KOLPAGU-595276 format. One record per residue (C-alpha): x, y, z. Coordinates in pm, 1 decimal. Layout:
REM KOLPAGU-595276
ATOM         x         y         z
ATOM         X         Y         Z
...
***
This chain:
REM KOLPAGU-595276
ATOM         x         y         z
ATOM     901.6    4211.2   15557.0
ATOM    1099.6    4439.0   15342.9
ATOM     793.4    4650.4   15301.0
ATOM     737.4    4686.1   15674.6
ATOM    1105.8    4755.8   15729.6
ATOM    1093.3    5025.0   15464.5
ATOM     786.7    5176.9   15622.7
ATOM     949.1    5186.1   15965.6
ATOM    1262.6    5343.3   15823.9
ATOM    1051.2    5605.5   15646.5
ATOM     875.2    5702.7   15970.3
ATOM    1208.1    5712.0   16156.5
ATOM    1366.2    5932.1   15891.4
ATOM    1074.2    6169.8   15917.1
ATOM    1117.6    6199.0   16293.0
ATOM    1491.7    6262.5   16256.6
ATOM    1430.3    6523.4   15992.7
ATOM    1171.5    6695.1   16209.2
ATOM    1404.9    6694.4   16507.4
ATOM    1686.7    6831.0   16292.4
ATOM    1467.6    7109.2   16161.1
ATOM    1359.2    7202.9   16510.2
ATOM    1723.2    7213.1   16626.8
ATOM    1823.3    7422.9   16321.1
ATOM    1543.7    7674.2   16380.0
ATOM    1625.6    7696.8   16745.7
ATOM    1991.6    7741.2   16670.1
ATOM    1973.5    7996.9   16392.9
ATOM    1622.0    8130.8   16411.8
ATOM    1385.1    8200.9   16126.1
ATOM    1378.8    8576.0   16105.1
ATOM    1373.6    8860.6   15865.9
ATOM    1620.8    9112.9   15999.1
ATOM    1853.4    9372.4   15857.8
ATOM    2231.6    9354.0   15882.0
ATOM    2385.7    9693.6   15813.9
ATOM    2082.3    9794.3   15612.0
ATOM    2076.9    9482.2   15388.5
ATOM    1767.9    9258.1   15420.8
ATOM    1840.0    8890.9   15484.7
ATOM    1617.0    8585.4   15525.9
ATOM    1835.7    8391.5   15766.1
ATOM    2043.7    8545.6   16040.5
ATOM    2212.4    8398.7   16340.0
ATOM    2018.0    8529.8   16641.3
ATOM    2136.3    8313.5   16925.5
ATOM    2509.0    8387.9   16939.0
ATOM    2584.7    8718.0   16766.1
ATOM    2524.8    8937.3   17071.4
ATOM    2301.3    9187.3   16910.1
ATOM    2306.6    9101.3   16539.4
ATOM    2573.1    9123.5   16269.0
ATOM    2803.4    9376.4   16424.7
ATOM    3181.4    9394.0   16419.8
ATOM    3369.8    9098.3   16564.1
ATOM    3127.4    8834.5   16442.1
ATOM    3259.5    8496.1   16328.3
ATOM    3587.8    8320.0   16384.2
ATOM    3888.5    8552.4   16419.2
ATOM    4145.3    8559.6   16138.9
ATOM    4442.1    8331.1   16187.4
ATOM    4682.8    8625.0   16207.2
ATOM    4476.9    8767.8   16491.3
ATOM    4475.9    8440.8   16681.5
ATOM    4849.6    8403.8   16612.9
ATOM    5006.6    8753.7   16623.7
ATOM    5355.3    8617.3   16552.1
ATOM    5250.3    8454.4   16223.8
ATOM    5299.4    8752.6   15992.1
ATOM    5642.3    8830.1   16132.4
ATOM    5747.4    8466.4   16094.4
ATOM    5623.2    8461.8   15734.5
ATOM    5806.6    8779.2   15637.7
ATOM    6124.1    8642.4   15792.9
ATOM    6106.2    8355.5   15543.8
ATOM    6045.3    8566.4   15232.1
ATOM    6237.4    8882.4   15316.2
ATOM    6525.7    8942.2   15072.8
ATOM    6762.2    8977.0   15365.0
ATOM    6711.9    8610.1   15448.8
ATOM    6862.2    8506.0   15113.0
ATOM    7208.9    8555.5   15253.0
ATOM    7128.2    8384.1   15582.6
ATOM    7274.1    8030.9   15578.7
ATOM    7037.7    7937.2   15863.0
ATOM    6723.0    8023.4   15664.3
ATOM    6509.6    7706.8   15621.4
ATOM    6435.2    7795.6   15257.8
ATOM    6785.0    7909.5   15166.1
ATOM    6820.5    7655.4   14884.2
ATOM    6458.8    7583.5   14790.2
ATOM    6184.6    7768.7   14608.9
ATOM    5962.7    7980.9   14829.9
ATOM    5626.8    7853.0   14708.9
ATOM    5322.1    7902.1   14929.2
ATOM    5314.8    7530.4   15011.8
ATOM    5681.1    7535.0   15120.2
ATOM    5624.9    7847.7   15324.1
ATOM    5319.9    7696.8   15491.9
ATOM    5514.9    7380.6   15567.7
ATOM    5794.3    7573.1   15739.4
ATOM    5544.9    7778.1   15937.3
ATOM    5366.1    7463.8   16053.9
ATOM    5700.6    7319.4   16166.2
ATOM    5752.9    7638.7   16368.7
ATOM    5419.9    7591.5   16543.3
ATOM    5191.8    7811.7   16332.6
ATOM    4867.0    7652.0   16214.2
ATOM    4837.3    7786.5   15860.3
ATOM    4757.1    7669.8   15506.5
ATOM    4911.3    7766.1   15173.4
ATOM    4599.7    7966.6   15080.9
ATOM    4632.2    8171.7   15396.8
ATOM    5000.9    8225.7   15320.1
ATOM    4910.8    8358.7   14974.4
ATOM    4652.5    8595.3   15124.0
ATOM    4894.4    8727.4   15384.3
ATOM    5169.9    8780.5   15127.3
ATOM    4941.5    8981.5   14899.3
ATOM    4820.4    9189.1   15191.2
ATOM    5181.6    9262.3   15287.5
ATOM    5266.8    9387.7   14939.6
ATOM    5429.1    9076.1   14794.1
ATOM    5360.7    8933.2   14448.0
ATOM    5517.6    8678.0   14215.0
ATOM    5817.3    8843.7   14050.5
ATOM    6054.6    8727.7   13779.9
ATOM    6416.2    8834.8   13743.8
ATOM    6473.7    9187.1   13611.0
ATOM    6771.6    9233.4   13382.0
ATOM    6884.7    9572.9   13505.9
ATOM    7242.8    9516.3   13624.9
ATOM    7473.8    9583.8   13332.6
ATOM    7800.0    9516.7   13513.0
ATOM    8082.1    9766.9   13547.4
ATOM    8011.0   10094.1   13371.1
ATOM    8274.4   10288.5   13185.8
ATOM    8321.0   10636.8   13335.7
ATOM    8267.5   10792.4   12988.8
ATOM    7946.8   10602.2   12923.4
ATOM    7713.5   10902.3   12941.8
ATOM    7957.2   11122.2   12753.2
ATOM    7969.6   10867.7   12471.7
ATOM    7591.8   10862.4   12446.6
ATOM    7585.1   11241.9   12426.9
ATOM    7850.7   11234.5   12156.6
ATOM    7662.3   10966.8   11965.3
ATOM    7333.6   11157.5   11980.1
ATOM    7501.0   11478.1   11863.9
ATOM    7658.6   11303.1   11564.4
ATOM    7328.9   11140.1   11470.9
ATOM    7158.7   11479.5   11473.8
ATOM    7428.3   11626.0   11246.2
ATOM    7396.4   11345.2   10991.8
ATOM    7017.5   11358.3   10992.2
ATOM    7020.3   11736.1   10945.8
ATOM    7239.2   11687.9   10639.1
ATOM    7008.3   11425.0   10490.9
ATOM    7264.0   11146.2   10530.3
ATOM    7167.7   10791.5   10631.6
ATOM    7198.5   10678.0   10992.8
ATOM    7167.5   10306.2   11064.2
ATOM    7177.2   10090.9   11375.7
ATOM    7316.7    9741.0   11323.0
ATOM    7348.5    9417.9   11519.3
ATOM    7312.5    9041.7   11497.9
ATOM    6994.0    8898.8   11643.7
ATOM    7003.8    8578.5   11845.7
ATOM    7072.0    8270.2   11636.8
ATOM    6762.3    8058.2   11582.5
ATOM    6723.7    7684.4   11530.9
ATOM    6556.1    7602.8   11199.9
ATOM    6304.4    7319.9   11222.7
ATOM    6010.2    7204.4   11430.4
ATOM    6147.4    7337.5   11758.1
ATOM    5971.6    7508.1   12048.2
ATOM    5962.9    7886.2   12029.1
ATOM    5890.1    8107.3   12328.2
ATOM    5550.6    8271.0   12364.6
ATOM    5191.5    8161.5   12311.8
ATOM    4947.5    8169.6   12021.4
ATOM    4574.5    8107.1   11998.4
ATOM    4500.9    7737.1   11945.4
ATOM    4202.5    7517.8   12022.5
ATOM    4197.7    7417.8   12387.3
ATOM    4390.9    7098.9   12447.6
ATOM    4553.3    7108.9   12103.2
ATOM    4889.8    7284.1   12136.7
ATOM    5136.1    7285.5   11852.6
ATOM    5349.4    6971.6   11884.7
ATOM    5723.8    7026.0   11849.1
ATOM    6043.7    6830.3   11902.0
ATOM    6126.6    6731.0   12257.4
ATOM    6498.7    6802.3   12220.3
ATOM    6658.4    7117.8   12081.4
ATOM    6937.3    6953.3   11886.0
ATOM    7014.9    7145.2   11567.9
ATOM    6898.1    6982.1   11245.7
ATOM    7208.2    6885.6   11045.8
ATOM    7043.1    6982.0   10716.2
ATOM    6856.9    7297.3   10821.6
ATOM    7112.0    7423.4   11074.2
ATOM    7067.0    7765.1   11231.8
ATOM    6954.6    8104.4   11107.9
ATOM    7173.6    8409.2   11176.7
ATOM    6965.5    8728.2   11135.5
ATOM    7179.7    9040.6   11092.7
ATOM    6970.2    9354.8   11111.6
ATOM    7009.9    9702.0   10965.4
ATOM    6768.6    9961.0   11101.8
ATOM    6729.3   10299.2   10931.1
ATOM    6684.4   10528.4   11231.1
ATOM    6541.4   10818.5   11029.8
ATOM    6304.8   10629.3   10799.5
ATOM    6195.7   10363.0   11053.1
ATOM    6270.2   10085.5   10804.1
ATOM    6430.4    9753.3   10888.8
ATOM    6642.7    9522.1   10677.6
ATOM    6741.4    9171.7   10787.2
ATOM    6999.0    8956.2   10613.1
ATOM    6938.8    8598.1   10730.9
ATOM    7263.4    8406.7   10710.0
ATOM    7318.8    8032.5   10731.8
ATOM    7690.4    8032.5   10816.3
ATOM    7917.9    8198.9   11071.0
ATOM    7858.2    8544.2   11217.3
ATOM    8181.5    8717.3   11114.7
ATOM    8292.9    9069.3   11033.7
ATOM    8264.6    8986.6   10663.7
ATOM    7904.0    8872.1   10713.4
ATOM    7819.3    9189.4   10904.0
ATOM    7955.0    9417.8   10630.5
ATOM    7795.0    9207.2   10355.7
ATOM    7459.7    9260.5   10528.8
ATOM    7515.3    9638.4   10520.9
ATOM    7624.6    9614.7   10158.1
ATOM    7303.5    9434.4   10063.1
ATOM    7098.7    9694.2   10249.2
ATOM    7271.9    9978.4   10065.6
ATOM    7240.2    9823.2    9720.0
ATOM    6874.1    9727.0    9772.2
ATOM    6731.7   10004.0    9990.9
ATOM    6981.5   10268.0   10100.5
ATOM    7110.4   10382.2    9762.3
ATOM    6763.6   10461.1    9630.3
ATOM    6650.9   10619.2    9959.2
ATOM    6958.7   10844.8    9982.9
ATOM    7070.9   10908.5    9623.2
ATOM    7273.4   11219.3    9712.3
ATOM    7444.1   11076.0   10021.2
ATOM    7822.3   11096.8   10043.8
ATOM    7858.4   10956.4   10394.2
ATOM    7703.6   10692.2   10617.7
ATOM    7678.4   10677.9   10997.6
ATOM    7668.3   10337.0   11166.7
ATOM    7588.7   10286.9   11534.3
ATOM    7686.5    9944.1   11667.7
ATOM    7765.3    9749.3   11982.0
ATOM    8119.9    9722.8   12109.0
ATOM    8127.9    9344.1   12069.7
ATOM    8026.8    9071.8   11829.4
ATOM    8090.2    9062.1   11455.3
ATOM    8081.4    9443.3   11443.1
ATOM    8290.7    9498.9   11755.8
ATOM    8507.7    9803.4   11808.9
ATOM    8826.3    9594.7   11826.0
ATOM    8750.1    9357.8   11536.8
ATOM    9001.5    9414.2   11259.4
ATOM    8810.9    9230.1   10988.2
ATOM    8508.0    9451.8   11050.6
ATOM    8713.4    9763.6   10979.3
ATOM    8891.7    9632.4   10670.2
ATOM    8563.7    9506.4   10524.1
ATOM    8405.8    9847.4   10580.7
ATOM    8691.7   10005.6   10384.9
ATOM    8607.2    9774.8   10096.6
ATOM    8242.6    9883.3   10118.4
ATOM    8348.6   10248.3   10120.3
ATOM    8551.9   10186.3    9804.5
ATOM    8255.4   10025.8    9627.3
ATOM    7998.1   10285.7    9724.9
ATOM    8209.1   10602.9    9740.7
ATOM    8076.2   10666.1   10090.2
ATOM    8275.3   10790.1   10383.9
ATOM    8168.1   10560.3   10668.3
ATOM    8161.7   10678.0   11029.4
ATOM    8117.8   10420.9   11304.9
ATOM    8011.2   10504.0   11660.8
ATOM    8011.8   10217.2   11909.3
ATOM    7794.5   10203.0   12217.2
ATOM    7993.2   10181.9   12541.9
ATOM    8064.6    9831.0   12672.3
ATOM    7775.6    9677.7   12863.8
ATOM    7505.0    9888.3   12696.5
ATOM    7405.1    9668.9   12403.0
ATOM    7038.1    9675.8   12503.5
ATOM    7038.5   10050.7   12441.0
ATOM    7110.9    9995.6   12074.2
ATOM    6807.7   10121.7   11885.0
ATOM    6778.6    9817.3   11666.5
ATOM    6712.0    9607.2   11975.4
ATOM    6386.8    9776.7   12075.0
ATOM    6287.0    9928.0   11740.0
ATOM    6324.1    9612.8   11527.4
ATOM    6437.8    9293.3   11698.6
ATOM    6181.3    9304.4   11979.2
ATOM    5896.1    9331.3   11728.2
ATOM    6032.0    9042.7   11521.7
ATOM    6043.1    8827.7   11835.5
ATOM    5682.4    8915.9   11916.4
ATOM    5573.9    8842.1   11560.2
ATOM    5702.6    8484.2   11562.1
ATOM    5622.3    8403.4   11925.3
ATOM    5493.0    8051.2   11983.8
ATOM    5560.7    7959.3   11620.7
ATOM    5819.5    7697.0   11524.2
ATOM    6062.8    7833.2   11265.0
ATOM    6031.4    7528.2   11045.3
ATOM    6222.5    7658.2   10744.2
ATOM    6423.1    7954.1   10620.2
ATOM    6119.6    8058.1   10417.8
ATOM    5909.6    8077.1   10733.7
ATOM    6177.0    8293.0   10895.6
ATOM    6203.4    8528.8   10598.1
ATOM    5828.0    8568.4   10555.5
ATOM    5766.4    8617.1   10927.8
ATOM    6035.0    8884.3   10954.9
ATOM    5903.8    9062.4   10645.3
ATOM    5550.6    9062.8   10789.6
ATOM    5661.5    9251.1   11102.7
ATOM    5495.3    9590.4   11140.7
ATOM    5414.2    9835.1   11419.4
ATOM    5159.8   10108.5   11480.0
ATOM    5436.7   10364.6   11431.4
ATOM    5483.0   10254.0   11070.2
ATOM    5776.9   10012.7   11085.5
ATOM    5831.7    9810.6   10768.5
ATOM    6084.4    9531.9   10729.0
ATOM    6246.8    9352.8   10437.9
ATOM    6435.6    9025.9   10470.4
ATOM    6655.5    8816.3   10242.0
ATOM    6833.1    8482.0   10271.6
ATOM    7210.7    8474.0   10254.9
ATOM    7351.8    8125.7   10187.3
ATOM    7711.8    8242.1   10137.2
ATOM    7992.6    8100.8   10348.5
ATOM    8198.5    8322.1   10577.4
ATOM    8517.2    8152.5   10699.7
ATOM    8626.1    8198.7   11057.4
ATOM    8973.6    8263.1   11181.7
ATOM    9089.7    8517.2   10921.2
ATOM    9399.0    8682.4   11065.4
ATOM    9518.5    9038.5   11005.8
ATOM    9870.3    9100.3   11130.4
ATOM    9976.3    9399.5   11334.2
ATOM   10179.6    9527.8   11039.9
ATOM    9883.8    9501.1   10803.2
ATOM    9659.3    9678.1   11050.4
ATOM    9903.8    9964.2   11103.4
ATOM    9928.6   10016.5   10729.2
ATOM    9552.0   10005.8   10698.4
ATOM    9493.2   10255.8   10977.5
ATOM    9750.4   10494.8   10839.1
ATOM    9578.8   10496.8   10502.0
ATOM    9208.0   10459.7   10575.5
ATOM    9118.8   10502.3   10944.7
ATOM    9061.7   10838.9   11109.6
ATOM    9005.1   10806.9   11482.3
ATOM    8798.0   11082.7   11644.0
ATOM    8946.1   11296.6   11919.6
ATOM    8688.3   11169.7   12168.8
ATOM    8740.8   10800.1   12229.7
ATOM    8898.5   10704.8   11902.6
ATOM    8867.9   10341.6   12007.2
ATOM    8487.7   10376.6   11987.8
ATOM    8449.1   10648.0   11725.5
ATOM    8624.1   10647.6   11388.9
ATOM    8573.9   10728.7   11021.7
ATOM    8680.6   10499.2   10738.2
ATOM    8761.0   10654.3   10403.3
ATOM    8735.7   10489.5   10064.8
ATOM    9042.0   10314.8    9929.9
ATOM    9163.7   10329.3    9573.3
ATOM    9148.2    9950.8    9550.8
ATOM    8935.3    9712.0    9750.2
ATOM    9219.2    9459.6    9744.5
ATOM    9437.7    9679.5    9962.4
ATOM    9183.6    9689.8   10243.1
ATOM    9144.6    9316.0   10283.4
ATOM    9373.2    9064.3   10451.3
ATOM    9601.8    8853.4   10238.7
ATOM    9437.0    8557.1   10073.4
ATOM    9078.8    8684.1   10097.5
ATOM    8884.5    8747.4    9780.4
***
């Protein structure tokens, strides 16, 4: 019986298939035609009104719903961010959220259509752009012109010009590091879930010295606090290891630095430590600070630090050795070379220099320039390093 049933079903299926084929051929037509000069085997002949001309097929959703595009742009337009009535005021404007709001407003649309319409209207996924630097000092541009002029004078005389700053502190250990590296698919580097500092390894504090003329970087990787003493010690190590041999006839040094941090323009310890360095080296040290709010214009940021960050992207900084070797391996097509050392010394915080001590120091060793003496000054060597340091410091 099963055999006869199977036979009957086979004959029935054949009839249905034949009927379906006949309907398909009647509907679409077996033809060899040309659509805009391109040969095709199948073409719809019963409902195209003369072939494959303009207007064929279902109209686009924005044509069937002329108000759709305007409604979409009202949701994503920057002006709606300040509108408390905007449906997406406090949520992310993903294509699915946008499509959901449009559907609620009576527009039949999908997230894929939303993405297509946004691209056609000139929208794209954008991250935040760090371009607003806050309030600008009225003498900002004048300070940059003054700084550039002084750099040119020092370079013309064969004297060293360095840009200094502290790079972002880094956790030492098996921690996630921004960026990506080539790994086998499905086998990413496994790192700690939480970014709690390792009590034994601590943090790394890279202080950089960039020789503007020679395109050579020096990084002193500290393990303690980022203080004025640490900043000057980093410059001292650079001079004793690299600078002295590169500029054997130099009698002066020009330092360009930010206005804040361990080498800030108002930091007293920074100035007194520089006087001690001047006494040791016999150099007259001139410091020019960048105007407030312009730290990203410091040359060391984009000539050295950015390349170091790219060199260790996606790589956990598991030890101080890894940090030192990775920094030292940083190079660029323009010929940048970098040296790095580990500094395990301690640098106490909270060292106080009284107003009286500072007045005495400035009278003896600090020459403020006529133009913005708070940003631009020259420190002369002292007869004794002890006199330039606060009481109680070695």
